[in-house]
C-alpha positions in Angstrom: -50.7 -35.9 28.9 -49.2 -38.8 30.3 -48.0 -38.1 34.1 -45.3 -40.6 35.8 -44.1 -40.1 39.2 -40.3 -39.1 39.5 -39.8 -42.5 41.5 -41.0 -44.4 38.2 -39.2 -42.3 36.0 -35.9 -43.7 37.8 -37.1 -47.0 37.7 -38.1 -47.2 34.4 -36.8 -44.5 32.4 -35.9 -46.6 29.2 -39.4 -47.7 28.9 -40.4 -44.3 30.0 -38.4 -42.6 26.8 -39.5 -45.3 24.4 -43.1 -44.8 25.0 -42.7 -40.7 24.5 -40.5 -41.4 21.6 -43.2 -43.4 19.9 -45.9 -41.1 21.1 -44.5 -37.6 21.1 -46.9 -37.0 24.0 -44.7 -34.9 26.8 -44.8 -36.7 30.3 -45.7 -34.5 33.4 -43.2 -35.5 36.1 -44.4 -35.2 39.6 -42.7 -35.1 43.0 -44.5 -35.3 46.4 -47.8 -35.3 44.5 -46.6 -32.1 42.9 -45.7 -31.1 39.1 -42.2 -30.9 38.8 -40.9 -31.2 35.1 -42.0 -32.0 31.5 -40.2 -34.3 29.4 -40.3 -33.7 26.0 -39.1 -35.3 22.6 -36.2 -33.4 21.4 -37.3 -32.5 18.1 -40.5 -30.9 19.7 -38.2 -29.0 22.4 -36.2 -27.5 19.6 -39.1 -26.7 17.4 -40.8 -24.8 20.7 -37.5 -23.1 21.2 -37.5 -22.1 17.5 -41.1 -20.8 17.7 -40.2 -18.9 20.9 -37.5 -16.9 19.4 -39.8 -16.1 16.5 -42.6 -14.7 18.9 -39.7 -12.7 20.8 -38.5 -11.3 17.7 -42.0 -10.2 17.0 -42.5 -8.7 20.0 -39.5 -6.9 19.5 -40.6 -5.3 16.4 -44.2 -4.3 18.2 -42.3 -2.7 21.1 -40.2 -0.6 18.3 -43.4 0.3 16.8 -45.1 1.6 19.6 -42.2 3.4 20.7 -41.8 5.1 17.4 -38.4 3.4 16.6 -38.7 2.7 12.9 -37.5 3.6 9.7 -39.1 4.3 6.2 -37.9 2.4 3.1 -35.2 5.3 2.2 -33.7 5.2 6.0 -33.9 1.9 6.1 -31.9 1.8 2.5 -29.4 4.2 3.7 -28.5 2.6 6.8 -28.0 -0.9 5.4 -25.9 0.6 2.6 -23.2 0.8 4.5 -23.3 -2.7 5.4 -23.6 -4.0 1.3 -20.5 -1.8 0.3 
């Protein structure tokens, strides 16, 4: 992963963005020698967000199973039937 100083980003933003779009490799931005932010390609960021939504949905499902908040086929069909009328 590439690392850049925040001052370098300020001075060479166009160049750094061009390299980011070409390599698709995230850039770690540091400030006062400490990690401050990641610069990532828009498509990669949106893909990460979609993956996170899927993982959060799976987590909610696992929690529902653990808490016994599930329905069998017949119960689910009855509950959903009112939406399809």
